[in-house]
N, C-alpha and C positions, 0 to 999 in steps of 0.2 A: 843635267838639270831636267832635260826633256824626258830622259829615261825614268827618273824618279817620279815625275808627274804622271807618266803613263802607268807605272806600277801602282800608284795611288788610286787611279781610276779603276783599274782591274780589281784591286782589293775591295773597293766600294761596291762594284757590280756583284762581286762574289757574296758580300754581305747581304745585298738585296735579294739575291737568289736563294740564300739559305734562310732568310727570315720567314717565320711561320705566318700564315695568313689567317686572321681571326676576324670575327664580326666586330665592326667598330662599336666601341662602348659609348654610353651616353645616349642622349635623345629621349623622347617621351616614352613612358612606360606603356606597354600594350595592354589596354583595358577592354578591348573589343572581343567578345566571346566568339567561338567558332559558329558558323552559320551552316545549316544543312542545305546543300545544293540539290541533291537528288537522293532517292532511296528506292530499293527494290525489296518488297513491294512499295508502292506509293501509299501515302496516307489516305485511308478510306478505300483502298482497293478491295475488290471482291474477287472470289474464285482464284485466290493465290494457291498455286500448286507446287511451288518450290520448297526447299528445305532451309536454305541459307538466306538470312537477311543481310543486306548491304546498305550502308549509309555513307554518302560522300559529302565531305565538308569543304569549305573554302580555304582551309589551312590544315597543317598537320595537327593531329590530335593524339591524345593518350587516354587510357582508361584509369579510373580511380574506383577501387572497390566495386567492380561491376556487379558481383553477385548480391551485394547489399543495396547499391544505389539504383541499379536498373531493375525495375519491377515489371514483371510480365504476368498479366492476368487474362484468362485463367492460367494457372501454373503450367509451365512447359517442362517441369521436372527439375531436380536439383543439379543435374550435370549439364547445364547450358554452357557452351564454350563461347567466350568473348575474345576477339582478336583485334588489335589495332595495327594497321599498316599505313604509315604516312598519313594521308588525309581520309583514310577509309576505316570504318568499323564493321566487323563481320560478326554476326550472331548465329550460332548453330546449335539447336537442341539435340539431345542424345537420341530422341525418338522423333518420328514424323509429327507435324502439326495435325491436330485432330480435324476430321472432316466437319464441314458446316458449322464452324466455330469462329466467333469474333475474338480476336486477340488485341489487347491493348498494352502498349509499352510506355512506361514513364521513366525517363532517364535521370531525373533529379540532377545530381552533380557527378554522375558516372562518366561523362565525356567532357574532357577539358582540352584547351589548346596546349601546345607543346612548350610554349615559351613562358607564360605567366600562370598557367593553371586556371584560366578563366573558364568556368563551366558553361556549356551550351544552355541558353535560357529557354525555359518553358518548352522543352523538347518532348514531343509525344508522337507516337506512331500507332495507328490502328488499322488493322486489315482483317479480312474474312476469308476463310477457306471455302465458304459457300456462296450462295446467291444473295444473301442478305447480310448487312452489317448492323449490329445492334447499336443503339444510340442513347439509351437511357443511362442515368447516372445517379449516384448517391453521394451527397456532400454533407459535411458537418465539421465538428471539432471535438477534441478530447481535452479533458481537464482532470485535475487531481483533487480528490476530496480533502478538505481541510488544508489546502495549500494554494498560495497565490502564484506559485511557479508554474509556468506553462511547460508541459511535457512535450518533447519533440522526438522524432523518429520512433513513434509508437506504431506498432503494427496494427492496422485496422483490417478486419477480415470478414468475409461473408460466407455463409453456407445455406443450403436449401433443405437438405434431408432432416427429418425429425430425429433420426437415429444418430446424428452427428454429435460427437463428444469433443468439446473444445479442449479437453485435457489430454486426449489421446490421438485425435485426428488432425491432419494438416488441412488448411483451408484451400479452396480452389481460387477464390477471388481475394486479393489483398492489395493493400497500399501502405504507405507510411505517412504519418503526420509531419507537417513542416515546422519551422521554427515558431510559428504562431499557433501551433496546435491544430491547424486546419488539415482536412483530408478530402480526397475526391476519388471515387471509384467509378470509372466511366465505361462506356460501351457494354452496357448490360442489357439483357433481354427482359421483357416483362415477366413477372413472376413473384413468388413469395420468398423473401430472404430474411435470415437472422443475422444480426451484426454484433461483433464483439471487438474489443481492443485490448492489447496487452504489450508489455515491455519485454520484447523477446531477447533477453540478455544472452542466452546461449545459441540463438539463431537456429533453433530447430523447428520453428513455426508451431510449437506447442506451448501451452501455458504450463509453467512450472509454478503451481500455486503457492508453494512454500516461500519462493524467493522473488516472484515476478508480480508486479501490480497488473490488475486487469479489471475490465468492466464490460457490461453488455446491456442491451436493451431487451427487456423481458418479453416484449410483444414483437411479433414479426412485422416486417415491412412489406406491404402489398404494393409492389412497384408497377404502376401503370403509367406514370409520368415521372419526371425528374423529382427526386426527393432531396430537399435541402434542410439546412439548419438542425441536423441531428446533433445531439450532445451526449457524449459518453463519458461518464465519470469513472475514474480509475480508483480502485481501493486495493489494499493488501489483505487478502483473506486466504487462510490455509484451507484449501478444499480437498485435501487428501482424505481418503476413508479413515475414520476413527478406529484406532486399534490399541490394544494393550501391548506395550513393548517389553515390560518386565514386571516380575513380582519378587520382592526381596523380603525375607523374614529375618528379624533380629530378636534379641532377648527382650525387647521392649515394644517393637513396632512391626507392622507389616506395611510395606510400601508398594502401591500399585501405580506404575508409571505408564502414561499414555504417550503416543507418538506426537501429540500436540495438545494445546490448551483445550479444556472442556468448559462448557457454559453452564451446565446443570447436571445434577447427579441424584440418583435415588438408590439407597442401599437397603436391602432386606435380608433377613436371616439371622441378625444379631440384635441384641438389646443394648441400651445405653450403659447398662451395668457391665456388659461383657467387653465392649470396645467403643471408643469414641473416635471420630475421625475429623480431619480438616484437609483442605487443599493447600499445597505449597504456594509460594508467592507467584510462580509462573502458571499456576492453575493447570499443571500437567501431571501432577502426582498427588494421589490420595494417601494420607498417612493415618493408619489405624493404630491407636494406643490401646494395647491389650491389657485386660484386667481379669481374665478368667484363668482357670487352672493351667499350669504350664504343660501338662501332659495332653491337653485336649487340642482339637483343631475344629474350627467352626466353618461350616459350609456357608458361604456368603454370596448373595446375588447382587450384581451391580448393573445399573442401567445409567449410562452416561450419554450426554448429547453435546455436540459442539455448536459453534456460533452459526453454522450453515445447516443446522438441523440434521446432521448425520449422527447416527447413534450406534451404540454397542450394548448388547445385552449378554452378560457373561457371568458364569459361576466359578468361584475359586475358593481356596481355603485360607483362613487366617489362622496362623499357628506360630508357636515359639520356635526359635532357633538358638543354637549355642553362639552364634555370631553376636558379639557385643556391640551395642551402639554407644557412641561417645555421649557422655552426659551433656545435657543442654539446659541452660538456665532459662527460667520463665521470664519473658520480657514483654513489655508494652512499648509501642512506639506510635508517635503522632502521625496521622495520615492527612488530616484536613482540619481547618479551623475557620469558622465564619460566624459573624453576627449579622442577622438580617434585620435591618431597620424597619422594613415593611411589616414583618411578623413579630418584631421585638423578641427574637428568639436566638439563643446561643446554640450553635452546632459544633460539636467536637468529636472527631472520629479517631479512634485508636485501633491499632492492629496488634494481635497477640499471636504467639508462635506455638502454643499448645492448646488443646481443648480445655474449656473452663469446667471446673467442678463446683465452684461456689463464688458468690459475690457478697461482700460485706458492705451494704449500702450505708451503714453508719460512718464508714471511712471516706465517703464521697460527699462533698458539699461545695457550695459557692459562697464566697465571702465578698459581699458588695461594699461594705464599709466596716468599721471597727465594731459596730453594734448589730449588724444585720447578717444573719447566716441563712442561706437557703438550702434545705436538705434535698437530697435526690431520692425520688421514688422509683419503683420498678417501671412505671409508665414513662419515665424519662430516658430509659435505656432501651435501645434496639440492638439485639445481638444476632449476628449472622455466624452461626457455628461453622458452617462449611467454609466461608471465605474469611474466617477468623477476624471479624471486625466488630467493634462496639461503637455505636453512634449515640452520643449523649445530646439530648435536646432539652432546653429549659427556657421558659419564658422569663425574662428579667428586664427591668427598666434600667436605662442608663442613669447612674447616680448624678445628682446635681453637682455642677462644677464649684458652686459656692455653698458653704454651710449656713445654717440658720443664724449663726453669730457673725456672718459676713466674711469669715475667713475662707481662703482658697482651700478646696478639698484636695489634699495631697495623697489620700489613700488610693492605692492601686488595687482594684478588684482582682480576684483570682479564683480559679477553679482548682480544687484540691482532691487528688486521689491519694489517700493515706496508704502507708505501708500495709500490705496484706489485704488491700481492697478487692483483689481478684486472686483466687486460688486455682491452680491448674489441676488437671487430672492426675498428675504425679505428685500433688500435694505441696509443690513449692509455690511461694507467694510473690506477688508483684512488689516492686519498690515504690517509694513515694514519688508522686509526680505533682508538680505545682505549675499551673498555667496562668500567666497574667492575661486578664481579659481586656482587650482593646475595643473601643467603640468607635466606628467610623463616623466622620462628620457628614452631615447631610450634603454639604457642597462637594464632598469627595465621591459621592455616589451618583449613579445614573439609573435611568429607567429604560428597560427593553420591552417594547410592546409590539404586537403583531397578531396576524391571523394565519392559520395554516389551512391551505386548500389541498386536500388529497383524498383519494378514494381508498387508500389503505386503511384497514380497520385497526391495526396495531402498529404504533410507532412511538419513538422516544425522541424528545427534544433535549439537547444538552447545551448548557452554557459553560464554555470552557475558557481557560486562560490560554496565553500564547504557547505555553509548553504542554498544552492538552490535558491539564488537570481539570476535572469536572467540578464546577462551582455549584451548579444546580441542574436538576433534570426534571422533566415533566413527561408523564406517560399519557398518550392518546389525548393530549390537550389541543383543542382547536384555536384557543386564544392564549397569547403569551402576555404576561404582565409580571416582569421580574425587576427587582431592584438589585443593582450591582455596585 
């Protein structure tokens, strides 16, 4: 009996000895971020001559995306080495720190505790390799044009040289906006700075204007004291140099394709009888419909400009090719419809896919009731041949809801484009289009009023829907008075 008891105790002790030792589970979650105890150099230190930076914390820490989260200004180069060893962070640039320069480090969420990933809060470090430490700052926010969403992690950069190219050069001073869109660049010396912001998707510190949103302040910042409340609006603009990417000839057309959308164009060297042209829907290709002798070729000069006023002036040949183009039917499609209560005017916008050769006005009319027909005159039509749009505008009054005999007016007014109302350059005609006219109620409309205060000479005001369709636009108008 005693022997069995002793064997049981020995077996129990063996189990205890073999059991793995682990950290007890349970208990409160660690929500306390790591705290910086000391650093070399110290914050605000001058005449630092070392190469390696060391930061000691009150607990073990780890790095998270240090090359993105830890921002060093001015730049210490791309190949900065970050190392975490227990409670210590070591930072070492590939090259020596520059002489007589103030460096500022913002750590954002780049240093976290080892257990719960709590980031060190509001951690910054500034030091100087010279006798002075710069103390000025530039603060502000970034926002996105036509969007209520606050952009975050937007790179905000500074440069000083007039020859600096934001599309080809990397900045010296930079930071990133936070979740509220706020940014701060500190420890700057007095001087003249230019500022810009961009969404650096590929992390090369250069603006890729085709894919990345960006914005800038056109006027320089004369930094003599801290500069606050700067606001940079981000837009998407393709700022690449405008160029012709291809010219294709077929048995019917010559197509000149650009590397991006164009805003305006001037063509010389050909007459309307020799060739007519339109832009495609993306505004990046000009299509010439040829009507001269198939054995000829026409020297044509084209001057095109994009939305940022970059232009191209080039000469090429319009000519026929044996390559056959698939036949394309002539079509009209509705782009916009509006009845303005303020102006008592109907606006109807159509888009066509080929240049127009003729318009039969007798086939276009407005039927307000069974007895009243309003004919359309040339002055009622505005035709943009380049952008292939037709805008019909006609003043009409809303019919009475009740007829003279007291009966309810059940007639539905409509706008009619009869078959063959429009003839294309290839002599095919449009199909019949009938559009019911709806008149909004006064209670369903609103009034937008305001005044514009700007020093810009040329500007455009657009009233748009939520999906960015333009309802109405004003050019160089200092007062707004719009019914919607």
